C-alpha positions in Angstrom: 26.7 112.7 85.9 23.0 113.1 85.4 21.5 116.1 87.2 24.7 117.4 88.7 27.6 119.4 87.6 29.9 118.1 84.9 33.2 116.7 85.9 36.5 118.1 84.7 39.9 116.5 84.6 42.2 118.2 87.2 46.0 117.8 87.4 46.8 117.1 91.0 50.0 116.6 93.0 50.0 114.4 96.1 52.5 115.5 98.7 54.0 112.2 100.0 56.7 114.0 102.0 59.8 113.4 99.8 58.4 114.5 96.4 55.1 114.8 94.8 53.2 112.2 92.9 51.3 113.5 89.9 47.9 112.3 88.7 44.7 113.5 87.0 41.4 113.4 88.8 37.9 113.7 87.4 35.8 115.8 89.7 33.2 118.5 89.7 35.6 121.0 91.3 39.0 121.5 92.6 37.4 122.4 95.9 35.9 118.9 96.2 39.3 117.3 95.6 40.8 119.5 98.3 38.0 118.8 100.7 38.1 115.0 100.3 41.9 114.7 99.7 43.6 117.6 101.6 47.0 116.2 101.0 46.5 116.8 97.2 47.3 120.1 95.6 45.1 121.0 92.6 47.3 122.4 89.8 45.5 124.8 87.5 48.4 125.4 85.2 50.9 122.7 84.6 54.4 123.8 85.8 56.5 125.3 83.0 59.1 122.5 83.7 56.5 119.8 82.9 56.7 118.8 79.2 53.5 118.2 77.3 54.6 114.6 76.8 54.8 114.2 80.6 51.3 115.6 81.1 50.0 113.3 78.4 51.6 110.3 80.0 50.1 111.2 83.4 46.7 111.6 81.8 47.0 108.2 80.1 48.4 106.2 83.0 47.3 108.0 86.2 43.8 109.3 85.8 41.2 108.6 88.5 37.6 109.5 89.2 36.8 111.0 92.6 33.6 108.9 92.8 35.5 105.6 92.1 38.4 105.9 94.6 41.5 103.8 94.1 44.4 103.0 96.4 46.0 106.2 95.3 43.0 108.2 96.5 42.0 106.1 99.4 44.5 107.0 102.1 43.1 106.3 105.6 42.8 109.5 107.7 45.3 108.2 110.3 47.9 107.8 107.5 47.5 111.2 105.9 50.5 113.6 106.3 
């Protein structure tokens, strides 16, 4: 992004009530992710139980940009937990 802070790829877990959904989100900060998607938990260190192969698969198949929301990131306020 020209003129602004560089984005980093954050591992996030979305709490959907039964179990978490994992994804990676490109954003300037974890604080922005929490502010715009409070149901998401920013994970700074992958859990020890998460294999490297699993993290690589999440990055490959479930990576989103906070400035280009998808259905996964576009939960209407009235439907948020």
